[in-house]
N, C-alpha and C positions, 0 to 999 in steps of 0.2 A: 557445389553450385552455389549461386549466387541468391539474393531474395527473390522472391516472386514478385512480378509486377503485371498489370493489365496492359493488353494491347492498345496502344493510342489510335483512337479513330478520329478522322476529320472528314468534311463534307465540303466539297467544292461545288458551287453552282456554277453553271455555265451561263455567261451573260447574254441576255436576249431583250430584245424590245418589246415582247409580248410576255412579260413576267406575269404569272397568275398570283395577284397580290392578294385575293380573297381566298385562295386555297393554300398557299405557302407563307408561313410567317415565321420571323427568327424572333429568339428570345432576347432580353436585353443583355444577357450575359455573353452573347456570341458563343453559347455553346449547345444551345437546343434549337430545335427545328419543329414546328408544329405544322400538320397536313390536314386539311379539311376537305372531305371529298363529298359532293351532293348526293342524295340517295337517288337510287335509279326508281323513277316512278313507274316504270314497266313492270315492277315485281308487286304492285298492287299496294294497298292500304297499309296491310300489316306487314311491316317490313323492318326486320331487326338488323339490317345491314349495318356494320360499324362505319361511321363517317368521319371520326377524329381520332388522330394519332400524335403523341409526342414523343420525341426521340432526343435523349440527352447525349450528347458526345463531347469530345475534346476540344472541339473547335469547328466554327463554322465560318468558311471562306467565300463571302459574297463579294463580288466585284474586287477580288483580291489581283494584286500584280504577282508576277513571277517572284519578284524579289521576297514579297511578304510570304508567298506560298513555301519557299525554300527555308526561310528563317524560322517558320513556325513548325513545318514538318520534318525536315531533313537535316539541318545543321547539327542539332546535339547528336544524333545518330552518327553522322560521319565522325564528329569530333571524337566519341566514345570509341569509335571503331581504332582509332590510332592507339587507344589504350588497352586494346586486346579485347574488345566486346563486338561479338558478331550483330550486324544490323540487316533488317529487311524493310524495304518500303515498297508498298505495292498499292497500284492504281486499279480501282475496279470501277466498274458502272455498265450503263447502257451504250450501246454503239453510237457513237457520235457526239458522246456527253464531254469529251475533253481529256481522255486519259493518256494520250500519246501526246497531246499538247502538254499536259501537266508534267509526264515524265521527261520528255526530250525536247519539247518546246519548238519554236518555229525557226527556220534558218534565215528568214528574210531581215530579221532584226535581231541584233546582239541582246538587247534587253529581254527579248521573248525567249531566251534560251531556258531549258527546263531543269528538272531536279538532276538529272544525269550529268549533263555537262558542268553544272555547278558544283556538283559531289566532285568529280575529278578535279576541279580548281582548287577546292578545298584542301583535298588531300595532298596535293603537291605543295600548295603553300604553307601547310601545317609541317610538311617534312623538312621545308627550309628552315622553320622555325625551331627545329629539333636537332641542332648540330651534334648533340651528343649519342646520337642514335643512328645507325644505318638501316634506312628502311628501304624495303624492296617493294615494288607494286606490280601486280601480274592481273591480267584481264582476260575473261572469255565472255563469249555471247552466244548463248544458246537460244533456239526457237523450237517452240512444240506446235506442230502443224499437223492436223488430222492424226492426232495420238503417234507421231513420229517424231524423233528428235533430230535436229539440225544444227550444224555448226556454222554460225552466220560469218565467220573469219576463216573458213576453211578455203575460201577463194584466193587467199594471200599466196603470193608465189612459192614461199618457203615452207608452206604447211603441205606436208605429203598427203595424198588421198588415202583414204582408209577403206580397206576391203570390208572389215565387219562392221555393222551397224552400232551406232552408239548404244550404251545401256546404262541404267541407273543401278549403281552398286552402294551397298551398305556395309559400312565396316566399323571397328570401334572409334575411328575418328569422324564418323558422322556418313553425310550424304556426298558422293561425287559422281559425275559422268564420265564412265569410260569411254574413252574415244574423242573427248572435247578438248580441243587445242587451248592453251594457256599461254598467254603472250607476255613475256617480261617487257616492262617499259619503263624508262628512266626519267622521261621528260614528258611535260603536259601535252605538247604537240604530238609526241607518238601516241598517248592515248586518245586524242581527239581523232587522229587518223583511223585507229582501230574502232572507235564509235561509227565514224562516218561510212567506214567500210561495211559494217554489220547492217546499218540503217539501209543501205542501196540493197543489201540482200534480202530484206523483210518482204514477205508476201502481203501485198495490199490489193483490194478491189473495191469496186463502186457499186453501192447500192442508193436506194431511195433516200436514207437518213445520212449516208456519209460518202463522199465521192472518193475518199482514201481512207478506207476502212481497214484497219488491221485485222488479218485473218488468221492470226497465230498467236500465241503467247509467247513473250520474249524475257529473258532472264539476262541481264548484263551484270557480272559479277566482277567486283575488285576484290583481290587478294593482297592482303598486306601483312608484312613480316619484319618486326623491328628487333634488330641487335643492338646492344649497347656496345659503343666504341671503347669501353674500358674492357681490357683483355681479361681481366679477373671475372668479370661478370658473365656466368655461364647461363644464365637464364634469360631467355627471349619470348617474346608474345607474337601470336598471329591472331589474325581475325579475316573476316569476309564480309562485304556489303552486297547483298542482293537487291538489285533494283529491277523490280518485275513490272511489266506493261503487258496487263492481261487484255486479251481480245474481249471485245463489248458482247454482252448478252443483246440478243434482239428477237423480236417478236416477228414471225416470217410474213405475218399479215401485212405489218406495216413497213418492213425493209423491202418486200416485193423481192426477195432471194431466188433465184433460179438456177438450174442445172449445177454447175461446181460450186456457185457460191451458197446455194442451198445446202449442198453435201457440207460445205466448210462451217455454216451456221449451225448444222445440226452436232457436229463435234465440239464446236465452242460451247454451245448451251449445255451439252451433256458433260464436258469437263467443269464448267461453272457450277453445275448442279451437284457433282461430286465434291467440288470444293466447298460449298455450302454445306453438304452432309458432314464433312470433316470438322468445319468450324462448329457444327452444332453439337458434334460428339465431344470436341474439345471443351465447350462451354458447360457440359454436363459432367458434373464432379464424380457422378455415380457410373459413368462409363468407364469400362476397362479397356476395350478396344476401340482404336481409332481407325478408321477406314482409309489409310493413306495411300494403299496400293490399288485402289479402283482406277486410278488414271495417272498418266505421267506426270500430270501438273502437280497433283497433291503429293506424290511420290517424291518429286524434285524438291518440293518446297517443305519437305517433312522436317528439316532442321530449323527452319523459320517460324513453322507453325506449332506454336507450343513448346519450343525447344529452346536451346542456348542462345537467346538472340533478343535484340531490342526491335521490336516489331511496331509498325507504324502502316496504318491503312488510310488511304486517300481515296473516299467514295465521290465520284464524279456523277452529279444528276443534271437534269434539265430544270428550268425553272417555268416551263410552258405547261399550260394545263392539259394539253394533248398527251403529253408524256407522264401524267401524274401517276398512273398505275405502275409504270416501270420506276418511276422515282420512288414510289413507295416501297417496292421490291427491293431496291439498292439500300435504303435506309435501313430496312429490316436485317439486311446482310451487314451492314455496319454495326447495328445494336447487337447483334450475335458475336461479331466479332470481338466487341468490347469486352464480353464475358472470359474470353480466352485469357489464360494467364501463361508468362514466359519465365524462365529462370536465367537470366542473362549472369555470364560469369566471365572472368578474364581467362583466356586461353594461354597459358603459360607452357613452354617446353624448355627442354634443357640441351644445350649444345654438347654434344659428346665429346667433341675434339678440344673444347676449352675445359670441361670437366676433367679430362684425362690429365691435360697439363697442371691444372690446378692441383689435383691430388698428387701429382708428381712433385711440385713445389712444397706442398704440406709434408709429404713423406721425407723429403731431404732436410727440411726444417726439423722435423722431429727427431731424426737420426742425430742430428747435430746437438739438439737438446740433450738425448741420452748419452752422447759421447761426453759432454761437458758433466752431466750429472755422475757418469763413472770415474771420471777422472777426481772429481771432488770427493768421491767415496772411496778412491784408491783402489778400485776394482781393476783386474785385469782387461785388456784391450777386448772388446766384443765386437765382432762384425755382425751387422743385421742384414746383409745382402744374402740372396738365395745361396744355397749350398752348391758346390760344383762336385763334380765326379769324384776327385781325388778326397773331398771331405766325406762324402757319403761312404767310399769304400773303407776308409779309416773307422767311421762309426761301425760299419758291418763287422770289421775285424774285432773292435772291441766287444762288441755284443757277442761274438763266436767264443773268444776267450773267457769272457764271463760265464758264459753257458757251459764251457768246458772245465771251469774251476781255475784258470791260470790268471784269472784278473780278479781281484776281490772287489773292486767297484768302479763304476763309470762316473768320471767327474763331470758334474753338471755346469755348464756355464751360460746357457741361454735357454730360452722356450723353444726357439727354432730346434736346438739340438735334442730336448726332450721329445718333441715330435718325432724326429727323425729315429731315434733310437727306438720308439715304439713301433715304427713303420718297419724297422729292420728286424725286430722279433717278429713280426708277421710274415717278412719275406722269409726268414730262415725256418719258421714253422711250416711254412708252404712248401718250400724245398724238401724238408724231411718227409712231410707226408707225401708227397711225389715220390721220393726214394723208395719208402716203405711199400706203397702201393706198387711201384714197378718190380720191387724184388718178390712180392708175393704173387704177382701175375708170373713171373718167370718160373716159380716153383710150384704152382698149384694150378689146377683147372677150377675154374668158378662155374658155378652150375646155378643157372637162375631157378628159384624155387617154382616159378610159374611154368617152368619147363616140363610138364607132365609127363611127356614121354621120355625124357631121359631119367627122371625119378622112377619110372616104372620100371624102366631097364635095371636102374640100380637096385631096386627091389629083387628082381628075378635073379641078379648075379649074388645077392646075399650081403651086399655091401651095408644096406640099410635093414634094420628088423622090421616087423610088421607094424610098428607103432609110429615108423617114420624117424627112428633114431639111429645114427651111425654106430655100427658095432664097436663095442669096447668103449664108448663114450658115456661118459656119467653124467652130463648136464646138457648135451646138444649143442654146445658152443665150440667146439675144438675147431681149429682149421684142418686137422688132418685126423682120419680115422684111427682109432687105437690110441690117441695122444690126450690124455685128461688134462685140461688147462688149469692153470693156476688159480686156485680159489681166491676169491677177494676177502675171504673172512680172515681174521687173525688167527695164526698159527697153522695155517693150511699149506703156506708156500713151502716149507721145508719138505712136507710130505710130498707135494706135486713134484718138487724137483728130484728126490729120491725115486718116485715112480717113473720119471722121465729118464733117469740114468738106466732103470731096470729095462725099460723098453729098448732104449738105444742099444744096449748089450744084446739083448735078444735079437733084435735085427740084425745086428753085425754077424751073429753066430749062423744066421740064415743065408748070408752072403748078401744082404740089402744094405741099404744106407738110411740113415733116419731122415725123414723128409723135412724136419724142423729142428734147428739147432736151439740150445738153452737160451741163447742171445734173442733168437727170433721169437721165442715164447714170452720173453719180458718186454718186449717193444710193440708186439702186435696186438691190436684191439680186436674183439670178436665183433663178427658181422651178424646182423640180425635178418638182413634181407636177402643173402644169397647162401646157398650150401657150398662149403668149399670142401673139395677133394684134393689130394695130392696127386701130382701129375705122374710122378713115377709109380706109384702104389695103386692106382685106380685105372684099370681097363675093363670097361664094361663087358667087352666080348670075351675076355679070358677069365671066365668064371672059376676055373680050376685053380688058377695062380691066386685068386682072391680067397679062396677057401683055404689054401695053405697059409697065407699071411694071417687071416683070421685066427685060424686054430694055434698059430705061433703067439700071436698078442693076447689072446682071451686069458690064457693062464697066468700071464704077468700081471694082468689087471686084476683077476680075482685073488692074487696072492699078494696084494699090497697090504702091508703091515696094518692091521686094526684099522681099515679105511671102512666105514659104515657104507654099505650100498646106498645110493639114491635112487629114486624113481625116474627113470629116463624121461627126458623133456621131449615134447613132440617138435617137429619141424614147423616153425610159424612163417 
């Protein structure tokens, strides 16, 4: 994020012939304004009512032309937007105080055009001054009327009608309005056409204080995206300028609003009250939660209020004594806004397509450098391209021959080959594990140790003793009953092989076959999670056959030479 900065606040006083010189006074620095309010004598002699206020702002615009207002308020914000900084310019104040005139101006005279059309002119003029960048301009126009969202450019013939209502959506990129149309424009004339289209769709009404009072909040947004014309430059910048014309606050007693206008005034005052609450919370450094979601206005302006944005507030006030209380309220709002800090930063992004092309060029250059280095070092030719199927098959063959012992060593020529050799080791190991498992499943029946019904049947059949050990098994780890596994201790393997041969000859005399060969015993690991019984030798239902097999096997086990009996291990 960028460095923190305060919101810039300005006050523009509406020109009037009945200016209250005794109550409103300006400072010599043109940045302060003092308000003096006479005491209300109806409250008695003892009256602690405050009568004097002083407000320090960034500028007081009194009898200022539209040119001066734009130069003072908006020019820097628009200029920085083309450098990647977001900007927001907001007009706030009492109804009829000149907010819409400040923002959009008057159509009767070209010199009276407001901030919005001047900002469009500046954007396109600066684009022409930057031939090294391709800058695209997009425009949207949002209206918030009675807490409902409306697209002021939806009446254009090429904009389709939306069935679902517009909603405010938050994501990692910030706030955007789902369903709001955004229009690409390449010329200043097209941008003005969109502005005039939106202005004709705005909702206005007449009341005592203003014949053309805006009855909604409007947000005109200019989206900018600047790409360098240098193809090697993969970074580009984006920004947006929010130009906000708020509906005016009004006192119902003074405006004389009735019916629908009264309902509109209620919604306007309510949303402006929530806006003020959000501003107060933003100005308080101890506050953790900011109530942005209380209304559509604060939610839509979440990015602008205290976010990544250059924020400017223009407070429009009356200069007449009759409106002094509303003027005082507007100045309080401005002073609170001045306490809010923002963190503007350049919005940089990366063009994925250009990035891939640049990486491909860099990769080709590095390959050339490696080829030159290998040539200077008299190394054999090394390819750095991904391996094809033939090369992978050759490495697989080398690894197999190495494991079988027919190949003494594998010649290493590149890091990519080393990685593939280890990968083929993993592949061959996985294949061997699958083959061993498949062989075991064909020869033996696997009984889950949690299958208590089957284990109980095995107990009854006499296959397992009372302690849960296979009959004839010394340590409870053999894959077949009657077969003692090879001990892992030194000196025990020869004895185990001898016992295996004796057991095999005994089984052959009885007409059966050994359930497990000597080679199988060398390669098969023990299972700790399953009780494994041979398929051919185990039949739970045929208990008589098991008794004969047990009687034939037990003497062989007990007669093993000098083999000390071990305590049987339990099934775990």
